[in-house]
N, C-alpha and C positions, 0 to 999 in steps of 0.2 A: 323533254321527249322520253317516252318509256320504251324499253326494249323487252321483247318477249322471247324467251327460250321455249321452244316447242318440240313436241314429239308427235309425229303422225304415224299411223299404223295402217297397213294394207292387209286386211284379214284374208283377202283372196290369194295373196302371195306370201303371207307371213313375213312381211318386210317392215322394217322401221326406218324412219328418217328423222334426224335430229338437226335442228337449225335455230337461228335467231333472226328476228326482224323487228322493225319499228312499225310495221303494218300487218298484223296477223291476219286480218280478214282478207286483205289483198293477196297475201302470200298463200293462204289456203286455196283461194280461187285459182291462183296460178298453178299450184300443184295438181288440182283436180280438173280444171277446165281450160284455162287460157294458155298455159305453158305449151310450147311446141318443141322444145328441146330440153335435154337434161335427163338425169337418171330417173326422176320420179314419174315421168310420163308413162313409163313402161309398166308401172305397177298400180295404176288407178283402179278403183277409187281409194282415196285416203280418208281416214277419220282422225280427228284430233284426239289424242290420247292423254296428253299432259302439257301443262304450261307453268312457267315461273316468270315473274316480271322483275325487271331491274331498271334503275334510273340511269345507270352508266353503261355505255356500250362495252367497256372493258370487262365489267362484271358479267355481262351476258355472254361475251365471248369465252371467258374463263369457264363459266358453267356449261356452255355447250361442249367445250373440250372435255370436261369432267364426265358428262353424260356419254360421250363417245368412247370413253375408256372401258376396260373390261368390267370394272365395278359398276359403272353407270349403265352399261348394257344389261347387267344382271338385275339392277333396280328396275329398268324398263320392262324386261321380260317378266318380272314378278308382277308388275302392274297389269300386263296383258293376261297373265294367268288368273289374276283376281277378277278381271273384267267379265 
């Protein structure tokens, strides 16, 4: 099983969300359409900004945590500015 670390971006609200999943397509559908509770429903629509794949869940969780750090958020904001 593969795990994807992903970053989604809401340009309407200038918000980012960082997560990991084993079902990226389903997770994006949840963020944008199917989800009925949680933080991301307030800032729709979301677009996929960045992904990384890992074979081990622990590695994906570690990378998600890194991206949520100050340095990781700077990296993500730089991606947004280049986009």
